[in-house]
N, C-alpha and C positions, 0 to 999 in steps of 0.2 A: 527522152521518150520519142520513138518514131511517130510520124504522122499516122493518124487513124482514119480509116474510111468506113463509116457506117452506111451500109447499103441495104437494099430490099426493105425499105421502111416507109411508113406513112407518117410524115413529120408535120405536126401542127406547130408552127413557129411562134404564134402570137405576135408576129411582126406584120408589116404591110402586106407582104406576100405570105398568106396564111399557111400554105401547104408546100411541101417539098418532098423529094424522094431520097435524098442522101445528105450526109453531113461529113465534112472533112475537119478533123481536129488536129491542130498543130500546137503541141505543148499544152498549155492550160486553156487555150482559146479556140473558138471556131474560126477556121480559115474560109470555109465556104459552106453554104447550105442552099440546095436547089436541085437541079437535074443531075441524074446519075452520070451521064456521059461527061459533063463538065467536071463533076466531082472526081471522076477517075483520072482525068488529065491533070487536075490540080494536085491530087494526092500523090501521084507518081507510082512507079512500080515497086518501091520499097515500103509502101505504107502497109500497116497492119489492117487487114480487112475484117470487119465484124458484120456478118450477115444476120440481120434481125428477123428474117423469116416473114416479112410482111407486117411486122408488129407496129403498133401505134407508138409514136414518140411525142412527148410533151415537154415543154420547159419544166425544169424542176419547180415544184410548188414553193411559193414564198408565203409563209404564214404571216399575214399582215398584222396579227396581234396575238402574241403568245407570252407565256411565262415559262421559259425553257427549263431552268433548274427545277422549278415547281412542278413541271409536268413529270419529270423523272421521280421527284419525291412522292407525288400522288400515286404513282404506279406501285409504290412499295407500301401503301397504306390499305386499310380495309376499304373495299369498293362498295359504296352504298348507292351507286347509280341503279335506277330501276326498282329500288325498294320503295314501293308506293304506300306502304302501311307501316305504322310504328312497330308493329310486331315483327315485321320482316327486318327492319333496322336492328331491333334488339337481337333477333336471331343471329344475324351476321356478326354483330359485335361480340355476342356471347360465345359463338363458335370459335372466333379467332382468339379470344381471351383464354378459352379452355385449351386451345392448341399451343399457346405460348405462355405458359404459367410463369416463366422467368422474366418476361418483358416488363420493365419498370413502369411503363405507361403504354397507353393504347391510342393509336392515331387512326382516324377514319376520315373519309371525304366522300362527298357526292349526295348527301341527303337533300331532298326537295321539301320546300315549305308546304306543299300540298299534301305531303304524307301524313300530316297531323290533324286532318279533318277539321280545319278551321281553328285549331288551337295552336299554341306555340310549344316548341321543345322545352322540356323541363328537366332539371338535373335528376329528379326522382326517377325518371324513366331509365336513365343510365345507371343510377345507383342500384336499381333493382336487379341489374344483371352483373355489374362490376362495382361492388361497393368499396373495394380495398386498394384500387389502383387508379391513378388519374386517367380519365378518358377525354380526348379532344376530338370532336367530330365537326369537320368543316362542312358548311353548306356548299352545295354544288356551285353557287355563284361566287364563293369566296368573299362574301361581304358579311357573313355571320358565322359564328362558331358556337358550338354547344358543348358545355363542360359538365362533368359530374361534380359532386361535392369535393372529392379528392383533388380534382384538377383546379377548382376554384381556390382551394387552399394552397396549392402549389404555386399559382401565379399571384396569390395575395389579394384576391378580390373578396371583399366582405361588405357588410352593410355600410361601412364608413367610406368605401371607395367611391370617388367621384369620377364620372365618365368625362373624358376630354370633349371639347366642343366638336360637334360633328359625329359623335358616337353615342351609344346607349348601353348601359348595363341593365337588363330587364330584372325587375324585382317584384316580389309579392309580399304578403304579410310575414313570411318567414325569411325574407332576405333575398339575395340574388338567386334568380331561377336557373342560372347556368347559360342563358342565351346572351351573347355579347355581340354587338353590331359595330361595323364601320370603324371609325378612328379609335374607339375603345378597344376593339380587337387588335388594331394595328399597333397600338402603343402599350397595351397592358398584357396581351396574351402572346402575340407573335414574337416580341423580343425575348420572352422567356424560352419559347420553343426554339427560336433561332440560336439562342445561347447554348442550347444542348447539342446542336449539330456541329460535328467536327469538320475540318477541311476534307477529311477522307469521306465523310458522309456526303458532302456537297459534290465532291468529285464523282461519287457513285451515282448520285441523282442525275448529274449532267450526262454521264455515260449512258444511263438508261434512256434519257430523252434522245440523245444522238442516235442510239441504236434503233429506236423506234422511227426516227426521222428517215434513216437510211432505208428502212423496210417499207415505209409508206410514201416515199418520194418527196419529202420536204428537204430542199437543198439550201434554204435560207429562212430566217425568221426574224421578225421585229419584236425584240424583247421589251415588254412594257412595264417592268417594275424592277429595274436593276438596282441592287444594293451592294454593299461591300463584300458580303459573303459570296453572292452569285458571281460578282466580278472576279473574285479570287479564283473560283472554280474555272471560269472561262479563260482567264489568263493562264492558268496551269495547263489546261487542255491545249491552248494555242501553243504554248512553249514546247509541249510534248508532240506537237503535230497531230493531235487527236481530234481537232475540230473538223467534222465532216459536214457541217452546215454553217453557212455564213450568218453571223449574228450582228444585227444592227440594233443598238440598245438605247432606251430612254431611261434616264435616271429618275427614280421616284422622289418627288418633292412632297413633303408632309406639311400640312398647315400647322403652324406653331402659335399663332396669335401675335407673333412679333415679326415685324417687317424685316428687320435686319437679319434675323435667323432664317426667314424664308429666302431672302436674297443670297445668303451664304450658301444655301443648298444649290441655287442656280449657279453660283460661281464654281462650286465643286463639279457640277455637270460640265461647265465650260472647260475646266481644267482637264477632266477626263476626256472630253471631245478632242482636245489638242493632243492628248497622249495616245489615244487608242484610235488608229486610223488604218488598220491593216485590212487585207482582203477577207479575213475571217472574223475579225472583231473590230467593231467601230461603234463609238458612242456618238449619237447624233442629236440628242436633245433631252427634254425633261418630260415627265408624266405627272399629271395631277388628277385626283378624283374629285370632280365637282359635285357628284351626288352618289347615291347607292343604287339599289335595284328595285324594280317593280315588285318582284316576288316578296322581298322583305319589307315593302312599303317604305323604303328609304330613298327612292328616286324622287327628285324634286319636280313636281308637276304644277302646271298652271291652274288646274282644277283638282278638287279633292279626290281621294280614292273612293271606292264604292262604299266603304264604311264611314265616310265623312272625314277621315283623318287626312293630314297633310304632313309633308316632310320638309325640313329645312335643308338647303344645300350645305355641303361640307365647306365649300369656299363661297363667300359672297363675291360679287363683282368688285367691290372696293378692295377686298383682300387679294383677289386673283389678278386683277389688271396689272399691278406693279410687277408681279412675278413674270407675267407673260411679256410685258414691255422689256424687262431686263433680259429675259431669255432671247427674245427677238433681236435685241440690240447686240447680243453676243453671237448671233448667227446660229442659234440653236433652234431645232424644231420643237414645237410644243404639242404634245398629245394630251387631250383632255377627255377623260371619261365623263360622258354626259348622256344619261339614258332618258331622263324626263325632259319635257319641253322647256321647263323653267331653267333647268341646268344648261340646256343647249343655248338658251338666250344669254346666259351668263358667259358661256364659252365664247360665243360670237362677240359679245360686248368686249371681252378681254382682247380679242384679236383686233377689233376696231380701235381700241386704245393703243395697241402696239403700232398700227399703221399711222395713227394720228401723231404719235410721239416720235417715231423713227423714220417716217417718210418712205419713199419708194425702196423696195428690196425684193429679191427673189425669195418667196416664202412658201413653205409647204407645211403649215400647221394643220393639225388634225383634230377631229372630234371622233371619239370612239363610242360605238354602239348605236346611238340615235334611234332608240326603239320607239319612243313616243314623241313624234315631232310633226309640226304642222307645215303647210306649204310655205308660209311666210318665212319660217326659220330656214327652210331648205333654200329658198331664193336668196336669203341673206348670206348664208354660208357659201353658196356657189359663187356669188358675186365677189366675195372676199378671197376666193381661191382656196377655201378650207377643204381639206380632204375628208370625205365621209368614209370612215373605217367601220365596217359592219361584219357581222358573223352569222352566216346563214344557219349554222347549227343552233343558235339561240332561238330560232323561230320554229324548231322542230315541233310539230303538233303534239308529240308525246310529252313534252314538258311545258305546254302552253296553258293547261287547265287553270292552274293557280294564277298565272300571269293575267289571264283574261278575267278571272273572278275578282282580282284586286282592283282592276280598272272599272269593269262592270258597265261600260257604256259604249258609245260608238267609237271611242278611241281604239278599241280592239280591232276594228275593221280598217285601221290605218297602221297597224303595227309592222315595223320593219319594211318601210316603203322603198326598196332598193331602186326600182326604175325611176322614181321621182327625183332621185339624186342626179342621175345621168341626164334625165330630161331637162333638168335645170342647168346643166353644164358643169356639175361638180365631178371631180375625180372620185370614183368608187373603188374601194379596196376591200377584199375579203380575207378573213382569217378565221381562227377558231377560238381564241381566248383560252386555249388549254392552259391549265387543267380544269377550267370551269366547264369545259365540254370536251368530248373526244377530239383528238388532234388529227385523225385521219382525213386527208383532203378530199378523197373521192366521195365518201358519204356526204361531206359538206357540199360538194358540187351537185349531188343528187337533190339535196334540199333546195339549193339555189335555183335549180332548173325545173323543179316540180312543186315546191312549197309543201311537199309530202314529208312524212316522217321516215328518217333512216333507221330509227329504233323500232318502229311498228308501221310498216308501209301500208297497212290496211286502214289506217286512220284517214279521215277526210283531210284534204289539204288546208293549210292555213292561209287565208286570203290569196287564192290562186292567181288573181290578176297581177300579183307582184312577182310571179315567176319570170325568170330570165332565160333567153336562149343559152344552151349549154356552153357553146364556144365563148360567148360573152362572159359567162360566169368564170370560165377557166382563165380568161384574160385578166379579170379582176383579181384573181388569186395568183397570178404570175407576173405579167407585164406591169399591171397597175400597182401591185403591191411593191414591186421593185422601184418603180418611179416614186412612190410615196415616201420611200426612205432614201431617196437620192442615189439610187443604185442602177438607174436605167442604162448606164453605159457599161455596166458590168454583168448584169444578169436579168432574168425575167422573160427573156425571149431566146429563141434559138436563131441567132443572127451572126453574120460575119463580124469578127472583132470582139464579140462578147465572150465571157468565160463559158467554157463548155460544161454547163450545168443542165442536165436533162435526164428524163426518166423514160423507161420502156415498159409498156403494159402488156399483159397477156391477153387482153381483150380490147377490141375497138369500141370504146365507150361512145363514139360518135355515130354508131350504126343505127340509132333510132330509138331503141328501148332504154329509157332512163334507168331501169332496174339493173342494167349492166354495170352501173356505177357502184352498186352494192356488192357485186360479185367479182369485179376486176381486181387484179393484184399487180403490184409492181414486180417486174422480173429483173430490172437493172436500174441502178441509180448511179449517175455519172456526175462527179463534182470536180471541176477544174481539169477535165479530160481524164480523170482517173475513176475507174469503176469501184466505188466504195461499197457497193452491194450488188451481188448477183444471186438471184434466187436459185437454190439447188433443187 
C-alpha cells in the first residue's frame, strides 16, 4: 500500500499537541501528523493524496465498555427503547408477533423499569398479547428479563425453582411472575437462549455490530463479558479478515460459591490471554459483577433505597478478593461492575487485597459504572490507580426518572460524578455499555459535555455541574480508553508510530454549539490505514 497523505484537514490528535493540519500514513501506521508542508516532504511525490475539504478528523472512538456480539444481537430484536408505558410495550410486541407468525419465540429488549408505574413486569401482561409462544423481554440494563408463561415453561422455571445466590425469581401467590433478576437470569435463562443460537447466528450478530461501528466511528472496543460463543464468533471473523474494530476482551467470571471453581475461571482467562494477543483480538482480563442496578433496586448501597429496601452484593469481599488476587498474580486486568457505593467499597477492598498479596506491579484494574459513589471511595480508588470506567449515556435525563425515584434523597445530586474522578487523580474512561444503551459515540459525547438528554434535548440537564469540556470528553473516549486496556502504544491518538485508526466527520463538532454532536455524521472510518467505511 503506497503512503497516504491526508491534507486540508483539522485534526484533533488527543495527543500532547492537540491539533494538526495533515497526516501521513505508511502502511498500517501513522508516519507523521502535524504541518502540511512537513507532511508533503515526508509523504513524497508518489503518495496517494486524500483532500478532506477542511473536515474535522478525530481518533477512532474506543468504546471503553461494550458487549459487542450482544450489540448486534439486540439490533435484531424488538426495540422497546422509548416505550414509556406498558401499553406501548404491548403494542410493539404484539405488532411484531403478528408480522412474524412463524417465529418460534419472540425476543425484545430495552424496556425501562419506570414504564410500569411503580409496579413490576408480570407474565400476565405478555400472556395477554402472546399466549402461545415464548416471549423474552430484556430490560434495558440487561440485569433483568421478563418472561411470559410459555417462556417460563421453556426454561423450566416453576414454583419449585430456587434462585442461585445473587439472583431472584420474583413470585406471587400464583407462582413465578415472569421477572427474573441478576444471577438467576444469568444461570437459568440465558444459557437456554444461548443454546438456541447457532454459530451462524453469532457470526451474523457480530457482523451487524461491526457494520454499525464502521458507520459511527468506533474503531476499537473493550468487550466486557466474553464467553465461549462470542469468542468463537470473534475468532472466525479474525480468521476471515472481517474484524474492522479492534477488540480487547474481559472474560466473564461467574460466582459459583466454590473457590476452586471460581479460580478455574480465572485460569481459563489467563489461558485465553496467552493465546489471543493479535492486533484485532486480545484477551486482557476478567470481568465480575459485584452488584446490579439502581433501576432494578439490585445495586448494593450503603443506605437503603427510597422504599426502605436493601440489596445484597453478588460477590462479598471474602468471595471476590481471592479471585482478584489470583487474576492480579496472573497479570490479568480485573474489571468490576460496581454501581452502588457498597459494591464500590467491595471492589476497592479486593484490589487492596491483591496489592497486599502480590506486591508492587503495573496494574490497570477497573471499576465499571460508579453511579452512586462518595468522595471517600473516589479518593481510595484513585490512590490505588483503579480506572474509573463510566458511561455518559447512562446519565441521560430521559432515562433518569426511575433511577432518581429509587434513591429518593440527596444521592441523586451526586450521580455520575465524572469530574470528581479526574480531580482525585483517577484515570477516567468513557464507553456506552451497549446494548444497554445506544452505541453511537457522538450523542454520548453530547451528554458528557452538557449533561443534557440526547434522546430529548428539551429536558433539563442532569446535575449540570458535572459536565465536561468537549475535548476532554473525547479524550476519555479515545486516548484514555485505549490506555485503560493497555493499548496506548497502538491506538487512541493520532500520533506518529501508532496505528492509523481515525475518523472524518461532516461537521466541526468543536465549533461551539453542542447540538452539532446530535447532527454530525461520520463520512470516513480508517482502521490500520485502510478506509473501512466511506459514506456515499
